[in-house]
N, C-alpha and C positions, 0 to 999 in steps of 0.2 A: 504494500500500500504506500502510495506517495504521501509526502507531507500535505499536499493539497487535498488528497482524498481523506486523509486523517482529519484535517480541519473541517471539511465538508461533513464528515460523519459526526464529529462532535457538535457542529452547529445544527445539524438536522435531528440528531437523536439524543445525545447526552445532555446538553445544556437545557433544551426544552423540558426534559424529564426532571431536571433539578428545579427549574422554575415552577413546574406544576406541583412537585412535592413540597416546595417551600410554601406555596399558596395553600395547599391542603393542611400543612402543619400550622400555619397562622390561623386557619379557621378552626381546626381541632383543638389547638392549644394556644389561645390568645396571649397567655402569659409570656410566650416567647417574644412577642413584640415589645413588651415592657422591659424584659431582660436585655434585649438588644439595644433599645433606645438608651437605657441606663448605661450600658457599656460605651455607646458612642458619645454620650454627653458627659462622661466622667463621673456620674453619680453612683455607679455600681461599686460594690466592695468585692465582687466576684473576680476570680482569675480569668482574664480574657481567653487564655489558651484552653482552659478547662471548658468554658462555655462554648468555644468554637468546636471542640471535639464533641461535646454533647449535641450541639445543633446539627453538625454534619452527620452524626450517628442517627439522629431522628429523621433527617431527610433521606439518608440511605435506607433506613428501615421502611419508610413509606414507598420508596422506589422499588425495593425488592418485594415487599409484600403485596404490592398492587400490580406486579408484573404478571403477564400471561402464564409464564412458566413457574410461578411460585407454588411450591409444595411445602407445607409446614413440616418441619423435621424436629421440632422441640428445642431448637437452639436459640430461639428468640423469646425473650420474656413475653408472656401472655399468649403464646401459641397454644 
């Protein structure tokens, strides 16, 4: 795969999935918006690195569990 093909694949498939998952997360758990705003304006006492990992994990979980090929295997909390 060329670099151009890789960019096209990311632009067509990966990034839109992230945006959709982020939107779903914001609707399902509105407290994330509050946490992220607090980090961006400096009023949070949370570790930004820890919050970033948690946020990315939440988004990845939505992407995986809403995928066509998702099969619960007991490795995700709440399965």
